[in-house]
C-alpha positions in Angstrom: 8.6 28.8 6.8 10.5 29.6 10.0 10.2 33.3 9.3 6.4 32.9 8.9 6.2 30.9 12.2 8.2 33.7 13.9 6.0 36.3 12.5 3.0 34.4 13.7 4.4 33.9 17.4 5.3 37.5 17.6 2.0 38.7 16.3 -0.1 36.7 18.9 2.3 37.6 21.7 2.1 41.3 20.9 -1.5 42.1 20.7 -3.1 41.3 24.0 -6.8 42.3 24.7 -9.9 43.4 22.9 -13.0 45.6 23.2 -16.2 45.3 25.0 -19.4 46.5 23.3 -21.4 49.1 25.3 -24.9 50.0 24.3 -25.8 51.6 27.5 -27.3 55.1 28.0 -24.7 57.6 29.4 -25.2 60.8 31.0 -23.6 64.0 29.4 -21.0 64.3 32.2 -19.8 60.7 32.1 -16.3 60.0 30.8 -15.9 57.9 27.6 -12.6 55.8 27.0 -10.5 56.9 24.3 -13.0 59.7 22.7 -15.3 62.5 23.3 -18.2 62.4 25.6 -21.2 60.9 24.2 -24.9 60.2 25.4 -26.8 59.1 22.5 -28.0 55.6 22.0 -26.6 53.0 19.5 -28.4 50.6 17.3 -27.4 46.8 17.8 -25.8 46.6 14.3 -23.3 48.6 12.1 -20.6 48.7 9.6 -17.6 46.3 9.9 -14.4 46.6 8.0 -11.3 44.2 7.9 -8.0 44.7 6.3 -4.6 43.1 6.8 -1.9 40.8 5.3 -2.0 37.1 4.8 0.7 34.4 4.4 0.9 31.1 3.0 2.7 28.6 5.3 4.4 25.6 3.9 6.1 22.4 5.2 9.5 23.1 7.2 11.3 20.3 5.4 10.8 18.7 2.1 11.8 15.2 1.1 14.4 14.6 -1.6 13.1 12.0 -4.1 15.3 9.4 -5.8 13.0 7.8 -8.4 13.7 4.4 -10.0 14.2 6.0 -13.4 16.8 8.1 -15.4 16.7 11.6 -16.7 18.1 12.0 -20.1 20.0 8.7 -19.5 21.3 9.8 -16.2 20.3 8.6 -12.7 19.0 11.6 -10.7 17.2 12.9 -7.6 15.1 15.9 -7.1 13.6 18.1 -4.4 10.7 20.6 -4.6 11.0 23.4 -2.1 8.0 25.7 -1.6 8.0 29.0 0.2 5.2 31.4 1.3 4.5 34.9 0.1 2.9 37.8 1.6 -0.8 38.7 0.3 -3.5 41.0 1.1 -7.0 40.6 2.7 -9.8 43.3 2.8 -13.6 43.3 3.2 -16.5 45.3 4.2 -19.8 44.2 5.7 -21.9 44.3 8.8 -21.9 43.3 12.4 -25.2 42.3 14.2 -25.6 42.1 18.1 -28.5 40.1 19.6 -30.3 42.2 22.2 -32.8 39.5 23.5 -32.1 37.9 26.9 -29.5 35.0 26.2 -30.7 31.4 26.6 -27.2 30.1 27.0 -24.2 31.5 28.9 -20.6 30.5 28.8 -18.1 31.7 31.6 -20.9 34.4 32.5 -21.1 35.6 29.1 -23.7 35.2 26.4 -22.7 32.3 24.0 -23.6 34.3 20.8 -22.1 37.8 21.3 -22.5 38.9 17.7 -22.5 37.8 14.0 -20.9 39.5 11.1 -20.4 39.0 7.3 -18.5 40.7 4.7 -17.6 40.8 1.0 -14.0 41.5 -0.2 -10.8 40.3 -1.8 -8.2 37.8 -0.8 -4.7 37.7 -2.5 -2.8 34.4 -2.0 0.7 33.9 -3.1 3.5 31.3 -3.1 6.5 30.1 -4.9 8.5 26.7 -5.6 11.8 25.8 -6.6 12.7 22.4 -8.3 16.5 21.2 -7.7 17.4 18.1 -9.9 20.7 16.6 -9.2 22.2 14.0 -11.8 24.3 11.5 -10.1 26.6 8.6 -10.8 25.4 5.0 -10.9 25.8 4.6 -7.0 23.5 7.7 -6.5 25.9 9.4 -4.0 28.1 11.6 -6.2 26.5 14.7 -8.0 27.7 15.2 -11.5 25.5 18.3 -12.5 22.6 20.2 -11.1 19.6 22.0 -12.7 17.1 24.2 -11.2 13.6 25.5 -12.0 11.4 28.1 -10.3 7.6 29.1 -10.4 5.7 31.6 -8.5 2.1 32.8 -8.2 -0.4 35.3 -6.8 -4.1 34.4 -7.0 -6.7 37.1 -6.8 -9.9 35.7 -5.0 -13.3 37.3 -4.6 -14.5 36.4 -0.9 -17.6 36.0 1.0 -17.6 35.4 4.8 -20.1 34.6 7.6 -19.0 34.1 11.3 -20.6 33.8 14.6 -18.6 35.2 17.6 -18.2 34.5 21.4 -16.7 37.3 23.3 -15.0 36.9 26.7 -15.2 40.1 28.6 -12.5 41.2 31.1 -13.8 43.1 34.3 -12.8 46.5 33.1 -15.6 46.2 30.5 -13.2 47.7 27.9 -11.2 44.7 26.8 -12.1 41.2 25.6 -11.2 38.2 23.7 -13.1 37.6 20.5 -13.5 34.0 19.2 -15.3 33.4 16.0 -16.2 30.3 14.0 -17.2 31.0 10.4 -17.3 29.9 6.6 -15.6 31.7 3.9 -15.9 31.2 0.2 -13.1 32.2 -2.3 -13.6 32.5 -6.0 -10.4 32.8 -7.9 -10.0 35.1 -11.0 -9.0 33.0 -14.1 -7.3 35.9 -15.9 -3.8 35.2 -14.4 -3.9 31.4 -14.4 -1.6 31.2 -17.6 0.9 33.4 -15.9 0.7 31.9 -12.4 1.1 28.3 -13.8 4.2 29.0 -15.8 7.5 27.6 -14.6 10.9 28.8 -15.4 13.5 25.9 -15.8 13.2 22.2 -15.0 10.1 20.8 -13.4 7.8 17.6 -13.3 4.4 18.4 -14.9 3.2 15.0 -13.8 3.4 16.0 -10.2 1.7 19.2 -10.3 -1.8 20.0 -9.2 -3.6 23.2 -9.3 -6.7 24.3 -7.0 -10.3 24.7 -8.5 -11.3 28.2 -8.9 -13.7 27.8 -5.9 -12.6 27.2 -2.3 -15.0 26.8 0.6 -13.5 26.8 4.2 -14.4 26.7 7.8 -12.2 29.0 9.7 -11.5 30.0 13.2 -10.8 33.8 14.3 -9.1 34.8 17.5 -8.6 38.5 18.3 -7.6 40.9 21.0 -9.1 44.4 20.9 -10.4 47.4 22.6 -13.2 49.9 22.6 -11.9 53.2 21.4 -15.2 55.0 22.3 -18.7 54.1 22.5 -20.0 52.3 19.3 -16.4 52.0 17.9 -14.3 49.0 18.3 -11.1 47.5 17.0 -10.1 44.0 17.0 -6.6 42.5 15.9 -5.8 38.9 15.3 -5.4 36.0 13.0 -8.1 34.1 10.9 -6.9 30.4 10.5 -8.7 27.9 8.1 -9.3 24.7 9.9 -11.3 22.6 7.5 -11.7 22.5 3.6 -15.2 21.9 2.6 -14.9 22.3 -1.0 -13.0 21.3 -3.1 -12.8 18.3 -0.8 -9.1 17.2 0.0 -9.8 15.1 3.1 -10.6 18.1 5.0 -7.4 19.8 4.5 -7.6 23.6 4.0 -4.5 23.7 1.7 -4.0 25.3 -1.6 -2.5 23.1 -4.1 -0.4 24.8 -6.6 2.6 23.4 -8.6 3.8 20.4 -6.8 3.4 21.9 -3.4 0.8 22.6 -0.7 0.3 26.1 0.8 -1.8 26.9 3.9 -3.1 30.5 4.0 -3.4 32.4 7.4 -4.8 35.9 7.6 -3.7 38.5 10.1 -6.3 41.3 10.1 -7.5 44.4 11.9 -11.3 44.7 12.1 -13.2 47.8 12.8 -16.8 48.0 13.9 -18.8 51.3 13.9 -22.3 51.0 15.3 -25.0 53.2 13.8 -26.3 55.8 16.1 -30.0 56.1 17.1 -31.2 59.7 16.9 -31.9 61.3 20.3 -32.5 64.8 21.4 -30.5 64.2 24.5 -33.4 63.9 26.9 -35.3 61.0 25.6 -34.0 57.7 27.1 -36.3 55.5 24.8 -39.6 53.9 25.2 -40.4 51.5 28.0 -39.7 48.5 25.6 -36.4 49.8 24.9 -35.6 50.3 28.5 -36.8 46.7 29.2 -34.6 45.2 26.4 -31.6 47.3 27.6 -32.0 46.2 31.4 -32.1 42.5 30.2 -29.0 43.0 28.2 -27.0 44.4 31.0 -28.3 41.7 33.4 -27.5 38.8 31.2 -24.4 40.2 29.3 
C-alpha cells in the first residue's frame, strides 16, 4: 500500500501541464509547436486512444481478529492481509468538441470543453495472505502458525463516457483536463475458478466476490500539451469515486477473497482530430468563419 501511494504521489508531482486544442486557421509561414507547419483546418472531432497501468490500493493496516471460538480444539487469532497488483488499461474511441458559443463559462473557459467515449479492456489484480496463529489459553503466547495465500487477475471488457472541463494556461499550449464520467466493466467468467482458489488456510465464510458487472462514477485529472495542431497528449490518473452497481453503499471497491481493493488507473490519452480537406487557399464558408470567430472569442 505504501509503495502504491508513493507511486501515485510521484506520478502526480512529475507530470505538470496539458494541451490546448487549437482549431484556428494558420497561414503557411506560421510556426507550429512540436511539429511540421500546417495550414489546413480540422474537424471538431477525432480518434482518442488511452493506455496505461492500473493498481489496486488496499488498507494500510489490517486488524488482527481473535474470535470467541477454537480451531481444531485450539484457541487462535488471524489476520487477512491484502496487497495490490499492477494491471493494464487500454481503450479506443472518439473525442467531440462543441463549436457553438458557450452558454456557461468557468474561470474564463467554456464549462464543457469536450466529451469523449471509448471501448476497451481493464485488467485488475490483487492478492491476499491469511495468517492464523494458534495460542495458549491466555491468548498471548503463540504455539503454532499457518498461512494461506490467494491471488487474482480479472479481465474486464470496459465502456466509458465522460465530459471534460479544460483550464487553459496563457501560453495556449498547456492545460489541466478535468473529467467526470461513467464506466462499466464486465468481467470475463472464464478465469473465476482459478482466481477464486486459495492455497492454504482461509475462511470461506468471510469471503465475498464481486458480481461480473461494475458501473462506476469516476474523476479524471490530467496534465498535457499540444504536440502539434490537431494532436494532443494528456497524462494523469482516473479515480473511481462512486460505485453505482453493484451497490455497496456507494463504495467503488472490488470485493475479492476477504478483502477490499480500490482500482486507480494511470493513463496516457492521445487525441487526433480529423483533418478537413483544403486546397490551401480556401479558408471556409462564411458560416464556418462565423463559428470559428465565436469559438475564439468565447473559448
